N, C-alpha and C positions, 0 to 999 in steps of 0.2 A: 503170892509165887517165895519159891524158895530162899530166894536173895535177900528178899525182905524180911523174912521170918529172921535168916542167919543177923544181918546187921540188925533186927531190932533187939539181937540177945546181945550183941557186942555193945548196942549202944546205955544198954542195962546197965553195963559193967564196970563199962568205961566213960573219963568224961572229958571229952574231946578238946571243950576248952584249953585243955591243959596242956595236952598230947598234941608234942610236937615234934615228935620222931616217926616220920615214914615207916620205917624200917619195921619196929614196936608195931604200929598199929595191923606191918601186912600181915605180921607173923601172928598177932591175936585173930585177925581175921582167916589167916590157914588154918591153925588150931580148930577155931569155929566149922568152916569148910568142913574139915577132917570128920570132926564129930558127927556132923549131920552127913557124909557119904558115906558113916561106917553104918549106917540105922539105912540108907536108901541104896546104896549099890551103883555109887554115882562110878563113873571111869575119869582117870586122871585128866584127859581135857576137860571131863566136866568140872573137875573141881578147879582148874585151873582158871578157869573164866571164870565161875563162880570167884573166885578170888580177884579177880580182874575186875569184876562188874561193883563191885562191890565196894572197892579200892577206890575208885573212880567215883562212886558216888559217894562217898565219906569225903574225899579230900580231892577230887580235879571236880570234871563239868556230866557228873553221871555221863551217860548214852553219846553227848557231843564228843567223847573224849576220841573211843576209837578213828572218829573219821578229822579227829585233830592233828591223829598221829599220823594217818596215812597222808606223804605229800604231794600225794598224785589229787589229790580235793582242794580246790581251789578256792571254793563258796560253800557257807550253808546255811540254813535255813530254815527256821521254827518259823513255824503258823502253829499258836498253840503246843499243850504239851502232849498231842497224837498225831502230830504229821512234822514231818521232818524229811527237806530236800538239802540236796549237795550238789553241786557243780563238780563233774571230772574231764578233763581234758578237751574243756568247753563242750558238755552235753549236761544236762541236768538229770537224776536220777532221784527215784524215792528211793528215803530211808528203811529200812526196814525192822528199824528198832522205832520206841517211845518211851519217853518220860512215863512215871508210874504213877502221875497224878499233877495237879494244879502245882500241888505245893514241894514236889522235887523240882518243876521246875522255876515255882519264884524261888528256893531254896539257889539255884544256882543261878540265877538272877541276879539277885543279892551278892551270891559270891566272886561273880564277876566285874560287880561295880566297886566292892568295897577295893578288890584290891585293883583299883585306879584310882580311886580317892574319889569316887561319882556320887552319887546320891540317884538315884527311883526310885518314888513310889506317886501317892496317888494325886501329891499337888505338883508336881515333877514326872510326868508319865512317858518321859521321850529321853533317852539320853543317849550319849555316843561315848563310848569306853573301847578300851585296848586290850590285849592280854599278854602276859612275859614276854611274849616274844614280838609282839608287835601288829600282833592280827587286827585289823579294824573291824569294831564290833560296835551295832546300832540296836539297840532297844525299844520295842515302845510295851508301852505293860496294856493287859485288860481295864477296864474297859473301851478305852479310846481304841485298841486294838479288838475287834467286836469280837472275835469267833477263839480269843484267845490271845496271852502276852506271849509277841514273838520275837525272835533274835535270828539278825543278820550278820554272821559274821565273816571279815574277806579276810581272807590267809595270808599270813605275811610268808616269804620266803626266809628259809632258813638261812642262805646264805645273799649278802648282799646284790644284787643285781647290777652288773655293769655292760659294756661297750658289747665285750666279744660275748658276753652271752645275749646280747639281744640277735646281734649277729648270728651264730648257733638257730635259734630261735627263728628266724627268717623274718625278727621284726625291719631289717633293713638291709643294706648292701656296705661294702668296708666302703667306695668311695665317700657316700652317705654318713657312715659313723666316722672318719680323716672329715669328713669339713665338719663336722658338729662338733668334735673335740678340738678344733680349730679355734672354733668361736665361743668354747667354753673358753678355752687356755688363753683367747686375748679379750675377755669378758666383755663380749656380746650379752645384751641383756635379751633373754629369751620368754615367751609364754608358751605353754605347748596344751592345745583343746583339745578336746573328743568327749564320747560320751560316755555315758557312768558302764565303768567296767573293759572299758576301752585299754587299761595302762599306762594310764598319765601318770599315776607315784609312781611305776614301775621305770618308765621312763624317765624320772624326773628323778629317782635312785642314780639309775645308769648316767645321766649328765651330770651330776653330783661327783658319782667316781673320778669324773676328768679334771677335776680343780684342783689345785698345785697345798699339796698338804700344808704349806709354809703357809698359807693364810688361813686367817681369822672368819670363821662361816658361823654366822648365826642361822641356824634353821626353826620357822616358829609353824606350827601346827594344831587342828583341832585337836588328833591323837598321832602321840609318834608317831613313824611309821619311817622315816629317811633315815639308812643306815649310810654312814662315812664312815668309815675303818679308816683308819691309818689319822686321819685331821687330829690334833695334838689341842688346837688353838680352836677348840670345837665347842660352842653353847648352842643347847636344845631349848627353847620355850614353848609348851604345853596350856593351852586356853584351861579357863577354868570355870563349869556352869558354878552358878547361885546356887547357895543351899539353905534350909531351916536354923543352920546354925548362925545365920548373921553374915556369912563369908559371902563377898561380891565378887558378883562375874567377870570375869577377864578375859576382853574379846582379843581375835587378833590384831584388831586397831588396836589397843591398847600396848600388845606385842612389840609389835612392829614402831611405835612412838619410842619404847624402850633399847629397843633396839639398836636404832638411830643414835644414842647417846651411850652407845658403848661397843665403839670406834671398829665396826664391823668392818671387813674388806668386799666379804660380800652378803647380800640377806634370800635365804631363800624361804619362802611362805608355801607350803605344802597346795593348797587350794584358796584361791581366790572365789567366797563367793555372795558378796554382799558391798559393804560401803569400805571394804579394809584396800577394796583396788586403789583407793584415790589416796592412800595413804602410802602403797606398793608402787604407786606411778610417781608419785612425789622424791620416795627413795631411791629410784630410779634415773629422775630428771635432777636428783641433785650431790650426785659424784661417787654414788654407788653402784660401779658401771659391774657386770655379772650377775647384774641378780638375777634369779629364775623363781615362776610359779606356774600353778595349771588351773585349770580350768574347765566349766564344761560348755560345752559347741559345737554345733554341727559342722562346721565349717570353719577354716579360718576366717573368711569375710562373716560369720556369724558373730565369733569371737569378738570381732572388733567392736562388734556392736553391743554385745553384754557386758563388754567392760565400759561402755558408755553408759548403760543403767545401771550398773554395779555405782560408779563413779557416782551417778546422780542421788543416788540414796547415799551416799555421804555428804554432798555439798548441792547448793541447787545455783548450777554454773552454765554458762549458754555453752551452745554444742560446740562452736567453732574452738574453744579453751579447752574442752573437755578434747576433744581428736586431735588439738595440736599435742596436748601433756602427752595423748598415747603414743603418737608418731614420732617425738622423740625419746621417750622414755621406752620404748620396747624395737628392739633391732630384729627382732627373728621370730615367728610366729610355727609351730611345727605342730600340726595335726595327726593326732592318731586315729586310729580305730580298728572295732573286731570287726573278724569277717567271717564268712557264714559256716566255717568250720572253728571256729571258736580259736581261731590264731588271732594276734593282735601285730596291724605292722603301720607304720608309716606312711600317712596318705598324701600330703603334701609339707614342704618345707618353703618357707615363703619371708621373704625380706620387706619390710616396710620402710620405702625410702622417703616420704614427708609428707607432710598435709598442705592441700595449695586445690585452689578453685573447691573450698566446702565439701574436699573429699582428703581422706589418707590413700596415698596410692601402694602399691604391693606390685612384688617383684615377684613372683612364684620361681621357684628355684628348681626341684624337684617335685615329681608330683608316679603317684600310683597311677598306671594306667592301663584301659583294658576295653574293647568293645563291648562287653557284657557289662560296663559300671565301675566303679573308683573300688568299689569292696569285692570286687571279683579274685578269689583267693589263685587263681594262674595269673593274673595280675603282673607286670613287669612294672621296674621306677626306670621314670626318664628325667636326664635332666631338662631342663629346658629355660636354663637359664642360673646364668651367673652374677656374682657377689655385685653390686656396687657399690654400696659403702665399703671399702677396704681401710680404713683409717686408722682403726684400732688394730687388722692386722699390721699394717705397717708397722705403728707404733710398736705393736707387741716382740 
């Protein structure tokens, strides 16, 4: 390929390990492309395309860069060096470009993890990382990924999500938004549930934006994604994988315990996946009202069962004790879902009333209703109940 020939000429003449000036590098690429274009009668458009492709290959993420720069693309999936897919407006498409070979894909992977201070190799072939803009990345290396190393990139919006933006996207209605803003303002503990790609983190971001800027907030995530603009007293904590250099793993459980000693007004955990649910519930039950988190589940009821299971991963406790902890710690469950057209909507807002007769009692307040099922794109939100526990609002 022509771009590879030009790129090799540049690599021969430059020590990229010492090259930090992108403008200088781009100028050198332009010179080489111009030399090549004189002999091969290339158009100006072709020259510009070659320059950008070579620069992306040397300094950025190669063929993925074009998709990363497209704001309408929300997810990028690399299935080996020859197959790339992307999601745009809720639909999947095949990308007509590919990496030049396995080596190029491996170079891009190492470039990604190095910037995130992570390690991925044969000993640790699976890693979570993030781009500089906060986009979430998951990598699985070959041969664990049989058909070639794979990358999944969940792109991060360039602007932080707000309730107003969710309203414009049709994720919820005005009454629900005002209701949730009041719950956040008055320190209700809120848990957001939903399936993969349902918009849990996006919704958590919007709720976090309703917190008073005067509060001391600590966020805890596997890969830092939350954007809390305008909050001065903010601490962002991120987990760390163990590596070959002897650095020990730092888990979400470790970070929650550390956060409790840092005088937080609120603790926000990006997602509870395991034993850290126990620590999160204990924080909610020990004076850290207004805490927020998310978890994978198909319904609000399913989220309660998953919380039980996750707590058991952290400590062997009787089910009545676990359910009592959940009922006293979590005030509100919000379930979000992905519609058939790719849009995300709030499916349920449910209040947890308490634990009695071996059952956690729920009070559904808002629900997306339709004759065709809860996930119908034409469904309407119905207010089917009122908040019973109003003590925090009254005291707020």
